[in-house]
The first five atom37 places (N, CA, C, CB, O) and aatype in JSON, in Angstrom:
{
  "aatype": [12, 10, 0, 2, 3, 0, 5, 10, 10, 19, 10, 4, 0, 10, 0, 0, 7, 14, 10, 8, 7, 18, 0, 9, 2, 0, 0, 9, 6, 5, 15, 16, 7, 5, 1, 10, 7, 14, 7, 15, 10, 18, 7, 0, 10, 16, 1, 10, 6, 0, 11, 7, 10, 9, 6, 0, 0, 3, 7, 15, 7, 1, 5, 1, 14, 19, 1, 10, 16, 3, 5, 7, 5, 6, 10, 10, 6, 15, 6, 10, 1, 15, 12, 0, 1, 13, 0, 15, 2, 7, 10, 1, 1, 10, 7, 19, 2, 14, 0],
  "atom_mask": [
    [1, 1, 1, 1, 1],
    [1, 1, 1, 1, 1],
    [1, 1, 1, 1, 1],
    [1, 1, 1, 1, 1],
    [1, 1, 1, 1, 1],
    [1, 1, 1, 1, 1],
    [1, 1, 1, 1, 1],
    [1, 1, 1, 1, 1],
    [1, 1, 1, 1, 1],
    [1, 1, 1, 1, 1],
    [1, 1, 1, 1, 1],
    [1, 1, 1, 1, 1],
    [1, 1, 1, 1, 1],
    [1, 1, 1, 1, 1],
    [1, 1, 1, 1, 1],
    [1, 1, 1, 1, 1],
    [1, 1, 1, 0, 1],
    [1, 1, 1, 1, 1],
    [1, 1, 1, 1, 1],
    [1, 1, 1, 1, 1],
    [1, 1, 1, 0, 1],
    [1, 1, 1, 1, 1],
    [1, 1, 1, 1, 1],
    [1, 1, 1, 1, 1],
    [1, 1, 1, 1, 1],
    [1, 1, 1, 1, 1],
    [1, 1, 1, 1, 1],
    [1, 1, 1, 1, 1],
    [1, 1, 1, 1, 1],
    [1, 1, 1, 1, 1],
    [1, 1, 1, 1, 1],
    [1, 1, 1, 1, 1],
    [1, 1, 1, 0, 1],
    [1, 1, 1, 1, 1],
    [1, 1, 1, 1, 1],
    [1, 1, 1, 1, 1],
    [1, 1, 1, 0, 1],
    [1, 1, 1, 1, 1],
    [1, 1, 1, 0, 1],
    [1, 1, 1, 1, 1],
    [1, 1, 1, 1, 1],
    [1, 1, 1, 1, 1],
    [1, 1, 1, 0, 1],
    [1, 1, 1, 1, 1],
    [1, 1, 1, 1, 1],
    [1, 1, 1, 1, 1],
    [1, 1, 1, 1, 1],
    [1, 1, 1, 1, 1],
    [1, 1, 1, 1, 1],
    [1, 1, 1, 1, 1],
    [1, 1, 1, 1, 1],
    [1, 1, 1, 0, 1],
    [1, 1, 1, 1, 1],
    [1, 1, 1, 1, 1],
    [1, 1, 1, 1, 1],
    [1, 1, 1, 1, 1],
    [1, 1, 1, 1, 1],
    [1, 1, 1, 1, 1],
    [1, 1, 1, 0, 1],
    [1, 1, 1, 1, 1],
    [1, 1, 1, 0, 1],
    [1, 1, 1, 1, 1],
    [1, 1, 1, 1, 1],
    [1, 1, 1, 1, 1],
    [1, 1, 1, 1, 1],
    [1, 1, 1, 1, 1],
    [1, 1, 1, 1, 1],
    [1, 1, 1, 1, 1],
    [1, 1, 1, 1, 1],
    [1, 1, 1, 1, 1],
    [1, 1, 1, 1, 1],
    [1, 1, 1, 0, 1],
    [1, 1, 1, 1, 1],
    [1, 1, 1, 1, 1],
    [1, 1, 1, 1, 1],
    [1, 1, 1, 1, 1],
    [1, 1, 1, 1, 1],
    [1, 1, 1, 1, 1],
    [1, 1, 1, 1, 1],
    [1, 1, 1, 1, 1],
    [1, 1, 1, 1, 1],
    [1, 1, 1, 1, 1],
    [1, 1, 1, 1, 1],
    [1, 1, 1, 1, 1],
    [1, 1, 1, 1, 1],
    [1, 1, 1, 1, 1],
    [1, 1, 1, 1, 1],
    [1, 1, 1, 1, 1],
    [1, 1, 1, 1, 1],
    [1, 1, 1, 0, 1],
    [1, 1, 1, 1, 1],
    [1, 1, 1, 1, 1],
    [1, 1, 1, 1, 1],
    [1, 1, 1, 1, 1],
    [1, 1, 1, 0, 1],
    [1, 1, 1, 1, 1],
    [1, 1, 1, 1, 1],
    [1, 1, 1, 1, 1],
    [1, 1, 1, 1, 1]
  ],
  "atom_positions": [
    [[52.41, 250.92, -13.12], [53.59, 250.04, -13.1], [54.87, 250.47, -13.95], [53.15, 248.72, -13.58], [54.65, 251.14, -14.96]],
    [[56.03, 250.16, -13.66], [57.07, 250.84, -14.53], [57.21, 249.81, -15.74], [58.58, 251.12, -13.7], [56.79, 248.67, -15.95]],
    [[58.04, 250.79, -16.48], [58.21, 250.1, -17.87], [59.5, 249.28, -18.09], [58.17, 251.19, -18.97], [59.63, 248.62, -19.13]],
    [[60.48, 249.31, -17.11], [61.48, 248.51, -17.09], [62.24, 248.45, -15.83], [62.22, 248.81, -18.08], [61.96, 249.09, -14.81]],
    [[63.15, 247.69, -15.95], [63.89, 247.32, -14.61], [65.14, 248.79, -14.48], [64.8, 245.41, -14.81], [65.4, 249.17, -13.34]],
    [[65.69, 249.35, -15.46], [66.39, 250.7, -15.18], [65.52, 251.35, -14.23], [66.62, 251.65, -16.49], [65.84, 251.54, -13.05]],
    [[64.13, 251.78, -14.9], [63.45, 252.81, -13.79], [63.33, 252.31, -12.49], [62.02, 253.22, -14.14], [63.47, 253.07, -11.53]],
    [[63.0, 250.78, -12.31], [62.74, 250.78, -11.04], [64.29, 250.81, -10.21], [61.78, 249.49, -10.76], [64.35, 250.93, -8.99]],
    [[65.3, 250.71, -10.93], [66.72, 250.48, -10.17], [66.61, 252.11, -9.65], [68.37, 249.96, -11.36], [66.52, 252.32, -8.44]],
    [[66.64, 253.01, -10.41], [66.97, 254.13, -10.41], [66.03, 254.94, -9.22], [66.89, 254.56, -11.81], [66.44, 255.85, -8.5]],
    [[64.78, 254.4, -9.21], [64.04, 254.75, -7.8], [64.39, 253.7, -7.05], [62.42, 254.9, -7.78], [63.27, 253.57, -6.54]],
    [[64.99, 252.86, -6.57], [65.57, 252.14, -5.54], [66.7, 253.29, -4.84], [66.26, 250.67, -6.2], [66.74, 253.69, -3.68]],
    [[67.33, 253.53, -5.69], [68.56, 254.08, -5.14], [68.13, 255.7, -4.89], [69.93, 253.84, -6.26], [68.71, 256.53, -4.19]],
    [[67.09, 255.83, -5.58], [66.61, 257.33, -4.58], [65.69, 257.39, -3.51], [65.92, 258.38, -5.38], [65.11, 258.41, -3.13]],
    [[65.57, 256.07, -2.97], [64.79, 256.18, -1.82], [65.3, 256.41, -0.7], [64.16, 255.27, -1.62], [64.53, 256.59, 0.24]],
    [[66.89, 256.5, -0.47], [67.38, 256.8, 0.52], [67.82, 258.49, 0.18], [68.46, 255.7, 0.85], [68.71, 258.98, 0.87]],
    [[67.35, 259.1, -0.6], [67.46, 260.45, -0.64], [67.96, 261.3, -1.92], [0.0, 0.0, 0.0], [68.27, 260.47, -2.77]],
    [[68.14, 262.52, -2.39], [68.14, 262.62, -3.54], [70.44, 262.65, -3.93], [66.9, 264.2, -3.86], [71.5, 262.86, -3.33]],
    [[69.96, 262.33, -5.14], [71.3, 261.62, -5.99], [71.45, 262.62, -6.9], [71.11, 260.03, -6.83], [70.8, 263.66, -6.8]],
    [[72.45, 262.37, -8.02], [72.75, 263.13, -9.0], [73.23, 261.8, -9.86], [73.8, 264.4, -8.64], [73.49, 260.72, -9.34]],
    [[73.29, 262.08, -11.21], [72.98, 260.86, -11.98], [74.36, 259.81, -11.89], [0.0, 0.0, 0.0], [74.18, 258.67, -12.32]],
    [[75.66, 260.15, -11.38], [76.76, 259.46, -11.57], [76.65, 258.91, -9.95], [78.16, 260.4, -12.15], [77.24, 257.84, -9.8]],
    [[75.96, 259.48, -8.64], [75.81, 258.74, -7.79], [74.6, 257.83, -7.68], [75.97, 259.41, -6.93], [74.57, 256.86, -6.92]],
    [[73.54, 258.22, -8.54], [72.59, 256.93, -8.78], [73.26, 255.64, -9.41], [71.39, 257.34, -9.79], [72.92, 254.49, -9.11]],
    [[74.05, 255.89, -10.14], [75.18, 254.71, -10.72], [75.45, 254.16, -10.04], [76.32, 254.86, -11.25], [74.91, 253.06, -10.01]],
    [[76.37, 254.46, -9.09], [76.85, 254.21, -8.16], [76.08, 253.67, -6.87], [77.42, 255.14, -8.06], [76.77, 252.84, -6.29]],
    [[75.05, 253.86, -6.36], [74.41, 253.13, -5.63], [73.47, 251.88, -6.14], [73.8, 253.98, -5.01], [72.94, 251.04, -5.4]],
    [[73.37, 251.95, -7.64], [73.08, 250.83, -8.06], [74.19, 249.83, -8.31], [72.4, 251.04, -9.05], [73.95, 248.66, -8.0]],
    [[75.23, 250.09, -8.77], [76.19, 249.12, -8.8], [76.53, 248.52, -7.52], [77.3, 249.61, -9.36], [77.06, 247.41, -7.43]],
    [[76.22, 249.27, -6.5], [76.74, 248.79, -4.86], [75.54, 247.67, -4.4], [76.75, 250.41, -3.51], [75.75, 246.71, -3.66]],
    [[74.3, 248.01, -4.98], [73.44, 247.01, -4.71], [73.54, 245.52, -5.75], [72.04, 247.76, -4.81], [73.53, 244.36, -5.33]],
    [[73.64, 245.95, -7.18], [73.32, 244.63, -8.14], [74.72, 244.28, -8.4], [72.38, 244.9, -9.69], [74.78, 243.16, -8.91]],
    [[76.11, 244.94, -8.2], [77.06, 244.96, -8.81], [76.96, 245.38, -10.42], [0.0, 0.0, 0.0], [77.87, 244.94, -11.13]],
    [[76.22, 245.95, -10.87], [76.14, 245.98, -12.37], [76.1, 247.61, -12.61], [74.7, 245.08, -13.02], [75.6, 248.3, -11.72]],
    [[76.52, 248.12, -13.58], [76.36, 249.78, -13.53], [75.4, 250.21, -15.18], [78.39, 250.68, -13.49], [75.76, 249.69, -16.23]],
    [[74.46, 251.0, -15.12], [73.8, 251.27, -15.99], [74.66, 251.82, -16.9], [72.82, 251.92, -15.64], [75.78, 252.21, -16.59]],
    [[74.1, 251.87, -18.29], [75.03, 252.46, -19.47], [74.12, 253.92, -19.28], [0.0, 0.0, 0.0], [73.01, 254.19, -18.83]],
    [[75.29, 254.72, -19.89], [74.45, 256.18, -19.53], [72.95, 256.35, -20.59], [75.71, 257.74, -19.94], [72.13, 257.23, -20.32]],
    [[72.79, 255.63, -21.52], [71.48, 256.06, -22.32], [70.74, 255.21, -21.52], [0.0, 0.0, 0.0], [69.67, 255.73, -21.2]],
    [[70.89, 254.16, -21.1], [69.97, 253.33, -20.21], [69.2, 254.28, -19.01], [70.94, 252.1, -19.47], [67.98, 254.38, -18.87]],
    [[70.48, 255.1, -17.97], [70.53, 255.62, -16.78], [69.56, 256.95, -17.29], [72.16, 255.85, -16.16], [68.44, 257.06, -16.81]],
    [[70.01, 257.86, -18.2], [69.58, 259.32, -18.21], [67.9, 258.78, -19.29], [71.16, 260.7, -19.19], [66.88, 259.44, -19.07]],
    [[67.87, 258.1, -19.91], [66.46, 257.68, -20.31], [66.04, 257.08, -19.41], [0.0, 0.0, 0.0], [65.83, 256.73, -20.57]],
    [[65.72, 256.61, -18.65], [65.47, 255.98, -17.08], [64.72, 257.81, -16.46], [67.63, 255.23, -15.99], [63.61, 258.35, -16.39]],
    [[66.07, 258.14, -16.16], [65.71, 259.41, -15.26], [64.67, 260.48, -16.33], [67.43, 260.32, -14.7], [63.87, 261.12, -15.65]],
    [[64.59, 260.71, -17.52], [63.77, 261.28, -18.33], [62.33, 260.76, -18.22], [64.28, 261.16, -19.58], [61.34, 261.43, -17.92]],
    [[62.38, 259.63, -18.47], [60.92, 259.15, -18.21], [60.13, 258.98, -17.01], [60.82, 258.06, -18.64], [58.89, 258.99, -17.04]],
    [[61.0, 258.79, -15.68], [60.48, 259.16, -14.43], [60.17, 260.24, -14.05], [61.06, 258.91, -13.66], [59.23, 260.33, -13.26]],
    [[60.86, 261.38, -14.51], [60.47, 262.94, -14.34], [59.39, 263.16, -15.23], [61.66, 264.0, -14.69], [58.41, 263.77, -14.8]],
    [[59.42, 262.71, -16.55], [57.87, 262.82, -17.3], [56.75, 262.17, -16.69], [57.84, 262.19, -18.72], [55.66, 262.68, -16.93]],
    [[56.76, 261.14, -15.93], [55.81, 260.51, -15.41], [55.54, 261.27, -13.89], [56.21, 258.98, -15.41], [54.54, 260.91, -13.27]],
    [[56.2, 262.05, -13.45], [56.1, 262.65, -12.09], [56.53, 262.01, -11.15], [0.0, 0.0, 0.0], [56.19, 262.34, -10.02]],
    [[57.31, 261.04, -11.33], [57.81, 259.92, -9.93], [59.08, 260.65, -9.35], [58.38, 258.02, -10.49], [59.24, 260.69, -8.13]],
    [[60.01, 261.23, -10.24], [60.91, 262.14, -9.85], [61.26, 263.52, -10.23], [61.75, 261.62, -9.97], [61.24, 263.77, -11.43]],
    [[61.57, 264.47, -9.41], [61.86, 265.56, -9.6], [63.47, 266.02, -9.07], [60.75, 266.21, -9.05], [64.24, 265.51, -8.26]],
    [[63.54, 267.36, -10.05], [64.87, 267.91, -9.6], [64.85, 268.73, -8.03], [65.34, 269.01, -10.83], [64.05, 269.53, -7.56]],
    [[66.04, 268.16, -7.51], [66.37, 268.7, -6.21], [67.27, 269.77, -6.22], [66.87, 267.75, -5.38], [67.85, 270.17, -7.23]],
    [[67.4, 270.3, -4.96], [68.25, 271.3, -4.86], [69.7, 271.27, -5.28], [68.2, 271.59, -3.71], [70.28, 270.2, -5.1]],
    [[70.41, 272.32, -5.83], [72.05, 271.46, -6.34], [72.38, 272.5, -7.16], [0.0, 0.0, 0.0], [71.49, 273.24, -7.59]],
    [[73.42, 272.64, -7.41], [74.33, 273.75, -8.31], [75.43, 272.78, -9.32], [75.42, 274.94, -7.05], [75.82, 271.61, -9.32]],
    [[75.64, 273.86, -10.07], [77.12, 273.08, -10.84], [76.37, 272.25, -11.93], [0.0, 0.0, 0.0], [75.19, 272.46, -12.23]],
    [[77.24, 271.17, -12.55], [76.94, 270.23, -13.32], [76.0, 269.47, -12.66], [77.97, 269.56, -13.72], [74.85, 269.46, -13.1]],
    [[76.29, 268.83, -11.67], [75.7, 267.74, -10.85], [74.29, 268.33, -10.7], [76.51, 267.44, -9.36], [74.19, 269.45, -10.2]],
    [[72.97, 267.53, -11.14], [71.76, 267.68, -11.37], [71.16, 266.64, -10.17], [71.42, 267.4, -12.94], [70.75, 265.55, -10.57]],
    [[71.12, 266.83, -9.23], [70.55, 266.06, -8.05], [68.69, 265.7, -8.18], [70.93, 267.14, -6.6], [67.9, 266.64, -8.28]],
    [[68.32, 264.52, -8.16], [66.91, 264.29, -8.29], [66.43, 263.47, -7.12], [66.59, 263.6, -9.6], [67.13, 262.64, -6.54]],
    [[65.17, 263.79, -6.81], [64.62, 262.98, -5.88], [63.31, 262.53, -6.24], [64.6, 263.59, -4.68], [62.67, 263.15, -7.1]],
    [[62.7, 261.23, -5.51], [61.73, 261.2, -5.68], [60.57, 261.85, -5.15], [61.74, 260.41, -5.67], [60.77, 262.59, -4.18]],
    [[59.31, 261.73, -5.59], [58.29, 262.52, -5.57], [57.66, 261.7, -4.53], [57.56, 262.79, -6.89], [58.17, 260.69, -4.05]],
    [[56.15, 262.37, -4.1], [55.58, 261.43, -3.09], [54.87, 260.15, -4.05], [54.35, 262.32, -2.03], [54.84, 258.96, -3.75]],
    [[54.39, 260.75, -5.16], [53.56, 259.54, -5.91], [54.79, 258.57, -6.4], [52.5, 260.16, -7.41], [54.39, 257.41, -6.48]],
    [[56.32, 258.75, -6.79], [57.17, 257.95, -6.93], [57.61, 256.89, -5.9], [0.0, 0.0, 0.0], [58.0, 255.78, -6.28]],
    [[57.52, 257.29, -4.31], [57.54, 256.65, -3.36], [56.54, 255.7, -3.12], [57.66, 257.36, -2.57], [56.8, 254.55, -2.76]],
    [[55.49, 256.11, -3.29], [54.07, 255.53, -3.11], [54.36, 254.24, -4.15], [52.62, 256.73, -3.61], [54.34, 253.09, -3.71]],
    [[54.65, 254.55, -5.69], [54.62, 253.71, -6.81], [55.93, 252.5, -6.52], [54.83, 254.73, -8.28], [55.66, 251.33, -6.8]],
    [[56.82, 252.73, -6.15], [58.18, 252.17, -5.38], [57.7, 251.17, -4.49], [59.06, 253.31, -4.47], [57.65, 250.0, -4.87]],
    [[57.25, 251.59, -3.07], [56.52, 250.95, -2.27], [55.66, 249.96, -3.21], [55.76, 251.92, -1.4], [56.21, 248.88, -3.47]],
    [[54.78, 250.12, -3.58], [53.87, 248.9, -4.36], [54.48, 248.02, -5.21], [52.82, 249.42, -5.25], [54.05, 246.87, -5.31]],
    [[55.65, 248.49, -5.99], [56.6, 247.69, -6.93], [57.04, 246.55, -6.26], [57.84, 248.45, -7.4], [56.84, 245.36, -6.5]],
    [[57.75, 247.2, -5.27], [58.44, 246.16, -4.06], [57.47, 245.22, -3.53], [59.01, 246.98, -2.71], [57.81, 244.04, -3.5]],
    [[56.09, 245.6, -3.01], [55.35, 244.7, -2.15], [55.04, 243.42, -3.36], [53.82, 245.54, -1.41], [54.99, 242.2, -3.3]],
    [[54.9, 244.32, -4.31], [54.37, 243.0, -5.5], [55.7, 242.2, -5.58], [53.83, 243.63, -7.41], [55.72, 241.08, -5.06]],
    [[56.84, 242.69, -6.19], [58.08, 241.92, -6.35], [58.16, 240.59, -5.13], [59.42, 243.1, -6.18], [58.45, 239.42, -5.38]],
    [[57.88, 241.05, -4.08], [58.19, 240.5, -2.77], [57.02, 239.16, -2.53], [58.04, 241.86, -1.53], [57.4, 238.1, -2.05]],
    [[55.89, 239.35, -2.86], [54.81, 238.85, -2.97], [55.05, 237.54, -3.73], [53.94, 239.77, -3.52], [54.91, 236.4, -3.28]],
    [[55.52, 237.99, -5.26], [55.84, 236.83, -6.57], [56.98, 236.07, -5.84], [56.47, 237.58, -8.33], [56.83, 234.85, -5.86]],
    [[58.01, 236.49, -5.26], [59.18, 236.26, -4.82], [58.73, 234.28, -3.77], [59.72, 238.02, -3.74], [58.81, 233.06, -3.91]],
    [[58.28, 235.33, -2.86], [57.54, 234.49, -1.99], [56.99, 233.27, -2.39], [56.61, 235.12, -1.54], [57.18, 232.22, -1.78]],
    [[56.26, 233.4, -3.49], [55.44, 232.26, -4.11], [55.95, 231.26, -4.89], [54.55, 232.71, -4.87], [55.64, 230.08, -5.06]],
    [[56.93, 232.07, -5.37], [58.15, 231.33, -6.34], [59.02, 230.35, -5.37], [0.0, 0.0, 0.0], [59.09, 229.15, -5.59]],
    [[59.49, 230.8, -4.58], [60.12, 230.2, -3.3], [59.34, 229.17, -2.86], [60.28, 231.17, -2.16], [59.81, 228.05, -3.05]],
    [[58.2, 229.23, -2.29], [57.46, 228.12, -1.87], [57.05, 226.93, -2.99], [56.24, 228.71, -1.25], [56.99, 225.74, -2.7]],
    [[56.77, 227.49, -4.39], [56.57, 226.52, -5.41], [57.92, 225.6, -5.48], [56.24, 227.28, -6.83], [57.95, 224.46, -5.95]],
    [[58.92, 226.24, -4.98], [60.31, 225.45, -5.25], [60.71, 224.42, -3.85], [61.69, 226.76, -5.52], [61.52, 223.49, -3.74]],
    [[59.77, 225.05, -2.89], [60.07, 224.02, -1.77], [60.95, 224.84, -0.8], [0.0, 0.0, 0.0], [61.42, 224.39, 0.25]],
    [[61.06, 225.79, -1.15], [62.04, 226.77, -0.18], [61.38, 227.59, 0.99], [62.75, 227.92, -1.11], [60.37, 228.13, 0.54]],
    [[61.52, 227.81, 1.97], [60.87, 228.62, 2.86], [61.39, 230.04, 2.57], [61.1, 228.17, 4.31], [62.6, 230.24, 2.52]],
    [[60.43, 231.11, 2.36], [60.85, 232.16, 2.3], [61.25, 232.78, 3.41], [60.17, 232.7, 1.75], [60.59, 232.48, 4.41]],
    [[62.13, 233.56, 3.56], [62.9, 234.37, 4.44], [62.24, 235.57, 4.84], [64.11, 234.7, 3.88], [62.8, 236.36, 5.6]]
  ]
}
C-alpha cells in the first residue's frame, strides 16, 4: 500500500512510460487539474525509488526520466483495482449505478 496520494499520482503518470519531473507534474495536472509542489513531487519520487517502485530511465542532461519497475506496475494495478472496488461500493450505497 502507498503512503500518500502524491505517490499514487506519480505512479499513474508513469504508467504511460518514462517521464522526468516536470513532465510528471504536467501529466498529473492534465489528469487532476492540480500540480504537486516541488517538495511533494520530489519527495514522492525519492520514496518510490527507495521502495523499488520506480527507477532511472535512459536520459541525459538535467532532466532525469524515471519509469515504473515491474513491482511498481503491479502495485499500481492493485491500488487502482482496490480504489475501483471502493468507489463502486460507495456509489451503490448512494443508490447510484456505478459505470
